[in-house]
C-alpha positions in Angstrom: -10.2 1.8 15.2 -7.3 1.2 17.6 -3.8 -0.1 16.9 -1.3 -1.6 19.4 2.4 -2.4 18.6 5.2 -4.1 20.5 8.8 -4.1 19.2 8.0 -3.0 15.7 10.3 -0.7 13.5 11.5 2.1 15.7 8.8 1.5 18.4 9.1 -0.5 21.6 5.5 0.1 22.5 2.6 2.1 21.0 -1.1 2.3 21.5 -3.4 4.8 19.8 -6.8 5.4 18.3 -7.2 6.1 14.6 -10.2 8.5 14.4 -11.0 11.1 11.7 -7.7 12.8 12.0 -4.6 11.5 13.9 -1.3 13.3 14.3 1.9 11.9 15.7 4.7 14.3 16.6 8.2 13.7 17.9 11.8 13.9 17.2 13.5 11.9 14.5 14.1 8.1 15.1 11.3 7.8 17.7 8.9 5.9 15.5 6.5 8.5 14.1 6.6 6.9 10.6 6.3 3.3 11.9 2.6 3.6 12.7 1.8 4.8 9.2 3.8 2.1 7.5 2.2 -0.7 9.6 -1.3 0.6 8.9 -0.5 0.9 5.2 0.9 -2.7 5.0 -2.0 -4.2 6.8 -4.7 -2.5 4.7 -2.9 -3.2 1.4 -2.2 -6.9 2.3 -5.7 -7.7 3.5 -7.3 -6.2 0.3 -4.7 -7.9 -1.9 -4.6 -11.5 -0.6 -7.4 -12.8 -2.9 -5.2 -11.9 -5.8 -2.4 -13.8 -4.1 -4.7 -16.8 -3.6 -5.9 -16.9 -7.2 -2.4 -16.3 -8.6 -1.1 -19.3 -6.6 -3.9 -21.6 -7.8 -3.4 -20.5 -11.4 0.3 -21.1 -11.1 -0.2 -24.7 -9.8 -2.7 -25.4 -12.5 -0.6 -24.1 -15.3 2.4 -26.0 -14.0 0.5 -29.3 -14.1 -1.1 -28.6 -17.5 2.3 -28.0 -19.0 3.8 -31.1 -17.5 0.8 -33.0 -18.8 1.3 -31.5 -22.3 4.9 -32.7 -22.5 4.1 -36.2 -21.1 1.1 -36.6 -23.5 3.1 -35.3 -26.5 5.8 -37.9 -25.8 3.2 -40.7 -25.7 1.6 -39.6 -29.0 4.8 -39.1 -30.9 6.0 -42.6 -29.9 2.7 -44.2 -30.9 2.6 -44.9 -34.7 -1.1 -45.0 -34.6 -1.4 -41.5 -33.1 0.7 -39.1 -35.2 -1.3 -35.9 -34.9 0.0 -34.0 -31.8 -1.9 -30.9 -32.7 -4.8 -32.2 -30.5 -3.0 -31.6 -27.3 -1.8 -28.0 -27.8 -4.9 -26.7 -26.1 -3.3 -27.7 -22.8 -0.9 -24.7 -23.0 -2.9 -22.2 -25.0 -4.4 -19.2 -23.0 -7.3 -18.9 -25.5 -9.0 -21.9 -23.8 -10.5 -21.7 -20.4 -9.6 -24.2 -17.7 -13.1 -25.9 -18.1 -12.6 -26.2 -21.9 -9.1 -27.7 -21.4 -10.4 -30.3 -18.9 -13.3 -31.2 -21.2 -11.1 -31.6 -24.2 -8.6 -33.6 -22.2 -11.3 -36.1 -21.1 -12.4 -36.5 -24.7 -8.7 -37.1 -25.7 -8.4 -39.8 -23.0 -11.4 -41.6 -24.4 -10.0 -41.4 -27.9 -6.6 -42.8 -27.2 -7.5 -45.2 -24.4 -7.7 -48.3 -26.6 -4.6 -47.3 -28.6 -2.1 -46.5 -25.8 -0.4 -48.3 -22.9 -2.7 -48.5 -19.9 0.0 -47.3 -17.6 0.3 -44.1 -19.6 -3.4 -43.5 -19.5 -3.4 -44.0 -15.7 -0.6 -41.4 -15.4 -2.7 -38.9 -17.4 -5.8 -39.6 -15.4 -3.8 -39.2 -12.1 -2.6 -35.7 -13.1 -6.2 -34.9 -14.3 -7.5 -35.8 -10.9 -4.8 -33.6 -9.2 -6.0 -30.7 -11.4 -9.6 -31.2 -10.3 -8.5 -31.2 -6.7 -6.5 -28.0 -7.0 -9.4 -26.4 -9.0 -12.0 -27.3 -6.3 -9.8 -27.0 -3.2 -11.3 -24.6 -0.5 -9.7 -21.2 -0.1 -7.2 -21.0 2.8 -7.7 -17.3 3.6 -5.4 -17.3 6.6 -2.5 -18.8 4.7 -2.7 -16.3 1.8 -3.3 -13.3 4.1 -0.1 -14.2 5.9 1.7 -14.5 2.6 0.4 -11.0 1.5 1.4 -9.5 4.9 4.9 -10.9 4.6 5.3 -9.5 1.1 4.0 -6.1 2.1 6.1 -5.7 5.3 9.2 -7.0 3.5 8.7 -4.3 0.9 8.3 -1.5 3.5 10.7 -2.6 6.2 13.3 -4.5 4.1 13.4 -7.6 6.4 14.0 -5.4 9.5 10.5 -5.4 11.0 11.5 -6.0 14.6 12.9 -3.3 16.8 16.7 -3.8 16.8 17.7 -6.4 19.3 14.3 -7.7 20.1 13.3 -11.4 19.8 9.7 -11.0 18.8 6.9 -8.4 18.2 3.2 -8.1 17.9 0.7 -5.9 16.0 -3.0 -5.8 16.9 -5.8 -3.9 15.2 -9.1 -3.5 17.0 -12.5 -2.0 16.5 -13.8 -1.1 20.0 -13.3 -4.5 21.8 -13.4 -6.6 18.6 -10.0 -7.9 17.6 -9.7 -7.4 13.8 -6.2 -8.8 13.3 -3.5 -10.1 15.6 0.0 -10.6 14.1 3.0 -12.1 15.7 6.5 -11.3 14.3 9.2 -13.9 15.0 12.9 -13.5 15.5 13.5 -14.1 11.7 11.1 -11.2 10.9 8.3 -13.6 9.7 4.7 -12.6 10.3 2.0 -15.1 11.3 -1.6 -14.7 12.2 -2.6 -15.7 15.7 -6.3 -15.8 14.8 -8.5 -15.5 11.7 -8.9 -12.0 10.4 -12.1 -10.1 10.9 -13.4 -7.9 8.0 -12.0 -4.4 8.0 -13.9 -1.4 6.8 -11.0 0.4 5.2 -10.5 -0.9 1.7 -7.4 1.2 0.7 -4.5 3.1 2.1 -2.3 5.8 0.4 1.0 6.8 1.8 2.7 10.1 0.8 6.3 10.3 1.8 7.6 12.9 -0.6 6.2 15.1 -3.4 9.5 14.4 -5.3 7.9 11.1 -6.5 6.6 13.1 -9.4 10.1 13.7 -10.6 10.8 9.9 -11.0 8.4 8.9 -13.7 10.9 7.1 -15.9 12.2 5.0 -13.1 8.9 4.2 -11.3 7.0 3.3 -14.5 9.2 0.2 -14.8 9.5 -0.6 -11.1 7.8 -3.2 -9.0 7.3 -3.7 -5.3 7.5 -6.6 -3.0 3.7 -7.2 -3.1 4.0 -7.8 -6.9 6.5 -10.6 -6.6 5.4 -14.1 -7.4 6.9 -17.5 -8.3 6.8 -16.6 -12.0 8.7 -13.3 -11.8 10.8 -13.6 -8.7 13.8 -14.8 -10.8 13.5 -11.8 -13.2 14.6 -9.1 -10.8 16.5 -7.1 -13.4 13.9 -4.4 -13.2 13.9 -1.5 -10.7 12.6 -2.3 -7.2 10.9 0.2 -4.9 8.9 0.3 -1.7 5.3 -0.7 -1.8 3.9 2.7 -0.8 6.0 4.5 -3.5 4.8 2.2 -6.3 1.2 2.3 -5.0 1.1 6.1 -4.9 2.8 6.4 -8.3 0.2 4.1 -10.0 -2.6 6.0 -8.4 -1.3 9.4 -9.6 -0.9 8.4 -13.2 -4.3 6.7 -13.3 -6.6 8.1 -15.9 -10.0 8.7 -14.4 -13.3 10.2 -15.5 -14.6 10.5 -11.9 -13.7 14.2 -12.0 -17.0 14.7 -13.8 -18.8 13.0 -10.9 -17.1 14.7 -8.0 -19.0 15.6 -4.8 -19.5 19.2 -3.9 -16.8 19.0 -1.2 -14.3 17.6 -3.7 -15.0 20.4 -6.2 -14.5 22.9 -3.4 -11.1 21.4 -2.4 -10.0 21.1 -6.0 -10.8 24.8 -6.7 -9.0 25.7 -3.5 -5.9 23.8 -4.6 -6.0 25.3 -8.0 -6.1 28.8 -6.4 -3.2 28.0 -4.1 -0.8 26.7 -6.8 -2.2 28.9 -9.5 -2.7 26.0 -11.9 -3.1 22.2 -12.2 -0.9 19.1 -12.3 -2.0 16.5 -14.8 -0.7 13.3 -16.2 0.0 13.7 -19.9 -0.4 10.3 -21.7 1.4 11.5 -24.8 4.5 12.8 -22.9 4.2 9.9 -20.4 4.9 12.3 -17.5 3.4 14.7 -15.1 2.9 18.3 -16.2 2.2 21.5 -14.4 -0.4 23.5 -16.4 -0.5 27.2 -15.7 -2.2 29.8 -17.9 -2.5 27.2 -20.7 1.2 26.6 -20.6 2.7 23.2 -19.9 5.7 23.3 -17.6 7.9 20.2 -16.9 7.1 18.8 -13.4 10.9 18.8 -12.8 10.9 22.6 -13.1 8.1 23.0 -10.5 8.5 23.9 -6.8 8.1 21.0 -4.3 5.3 22.8 -2.6 3.3 22.9 -5.8 3.9 19.1 -6.2 2.6 18.6 -2.6 -0.7 20.1 -3.4 -0.7 18.6 -6.9 -0.6 15.1 -5.4 -3.7 15.8 -3.3 -5.4 17.2 -6.4 -4.6 14.0 -8.5 -5.7 11.7 -5.7 -9.1 13.5 -5.5 -9.6 13.6 -9.2 -8.8 9.9 -9.5 -11.3 9.1 -6.7 -8.7 7.6 -4.4 -9.7 9.5 -1.3 -13.0 8.4 0.0 -14.8 7.2 3.2 -13.3 3.7 2.8 -9.7 4.9 2.6 -7.0 6.3 4.8 -4.5 8.9 3.7 -1.1 8.6 5.5 1.3 11.6 5.1 4.9 11.6 6.5 6.2 15.0 7.5 4.3 17.1 4.8 5.9 20.3 6.1 9.3 19.3 4.7 8.5 20.9 1.3 6.1 23.6 2.3 6.5 27.3 3.3 5.0 28.0 6.7 2.1 29.9 5.1 1.4 26.9 2.8 1.6 24.5 5.8 -1.5 26.2 7.1 -3.3 25.9 3.8 -2.3 22.2 3.5 -3.6 21.6 7.0 -6.9 23.2 6.1 -7.3 20.9 3.1 -6.5 17.8 5.2 -9.1 18.8 7.9 -11.7 19.3 5.1 -11.0 15.8 3.9 -11.3 14.4 7.4 -14.6 16.3 7.9 -16.0 14.5 4.8 -15.1 11.0 5.9 -11.5 10.4 4.7 -9.3 9.1 7.6 -6.1 11.0 7.9 -2.8 10.0 9.6 0.0 12.5 9.8 3.5 12.3 11.2 4.9 15.8 11.8 7.4 17.8 13.8 6.3 21.3 12.5 4.7 23.6 15.1 3.0 25.4 12.2 1.4 22.2 10.9 0.4 20.9 14.3 -1.1 24.2 15.4 -3.0 24.5 12.1 -4.4 21.0 12.4 -5.6 21.8 15.9 -7.2 25.1 15.0 -8.9 24.0 11.8 -10.2 20.8 13.4 -11.7 22.9 16.2 -13.3 25.2 13.7 -14.8 22.2 11.9 -16.0 20.7 15.2 -13.7 17.8 14.8 -12.0 18.2 18.2 -13.5 15.0 19.5 -12.3 12.9 16.6 -8.8 14.5 16.3 -6.0 12.9 18.2 -2.5 14.2 19.0 0.2 11.7 20.1 3.8 12.1 20.9 6.5 9.5 19.9 9.1 9.7 22.7 11.8 7.3 23.7 10.4 4.8 21.1 7.0 4.8 22.9 3.6 6.2 21.9 1.2 6.4 24.9 -2.5 6.1 24.5 -3.4 9.6 25.5 -3.7 13.1 24.0 -0.3 14.9 24.4 -0.8 18.1 22.5 0.6 20.2 25.4 3.7 17.9 25.6 4.2 18.2 21.9 4.4 22.0 22.0 6.8 21.8 25.0 9.0 19.5 23.0 8.9 21.8 19.9 9.7 24.9 22.0 13.1 23.5 23.0 15.0 25.1 20.1 13.5 28.5 21.0 14.6 28.0 24.6 18.1 27.4 23.4 17.9 30.7 21.4 16.7 32.5 24.5 19.6 31.1 26.5 22.0 32.2 23.8 20.6 35.7 23.9 20.9 35.8 27.7 24.6 34.8 27.4 25.2 37.6 24.9 23.6 40.1 27.2 25.8 38.9 30.2 28.9 39.2 28.1 28.1 42.7 27.2 
């Protein structure tokens, strides 16, 4: 799969292939993280839009049924012949299906037709006709995919999708020469689809920004993201609000799953390796409603656990909950930030093993240890042909392997040290 960007986030231009394992290196503020956020938003939106469509239809139907209830109740209560208003409460009760409500409404119309004003009956029948039209209207996939995309990107980019100062932008996702999705971003940061969307193999994306997410249970358990907003709850924003990738990852980590008993051999191998590295396990405790580090049968608060242990624990939980599979992509932003150099190598080995077994991996990194380890382990696993190294430089990512340039860039601090040493020698 290939992605092309123009004027998005911190990137003026980018073009790269997403194979088994993709690593983007570069200095800060050059757009390393932008690619991951864009991929995450697209995958989440495309696989969420049907919920959006159904939610919108349900909202419109509920709205008309409620209006019909109040109008009909008013007719009945003002008609001395029809005193029993209990007959119409089915219109607003969730225990009845839509089909049951429509059938009972038609029966009610027949019952009251000869006892009510003809104009009132015509108004009821008009709304009933509108309900049938909404119920049977064809799905406008493009419209609802656009809506889901706008919500997802709003949550991740906070209404600043375009590169600062640019008038428009574009995102294109391709599979060989087939265009899967083509998105235009206007000056007001609104996304629109240029063409209909082709089916995309990836069904889920997981974005890990920081292992410290495990410390924030009490806040995140009550939070919502932009993709969760709808017409019914948009006015009730008194609850905590967070980015889509944060809420998505948190919900996945606390998911209770029995798939651990059905793990593949490679998953069992990785889980045992992680357990050995961190000398224990991280679990979600339903009773304490928090994450726990379990070591030697002792439960330790996750807040008293090293960040490196949390980093491996997140991978462990995602594996146990069957989140990482051949139809998913794992996006990790600068994993080295919380890992000792020795553990960076171990972390890289786990990622390469996942990639070898079909999980797509996208990493943003500026650690020479992490990058070198990814290179060496991917070569050992014969993944060199499906492992790509890109450099984000001057807000551009070129469509070519730049591993040599990456190491030259990362060597600059050491060159400064050498020059400092030479100056000291000259002074002496």
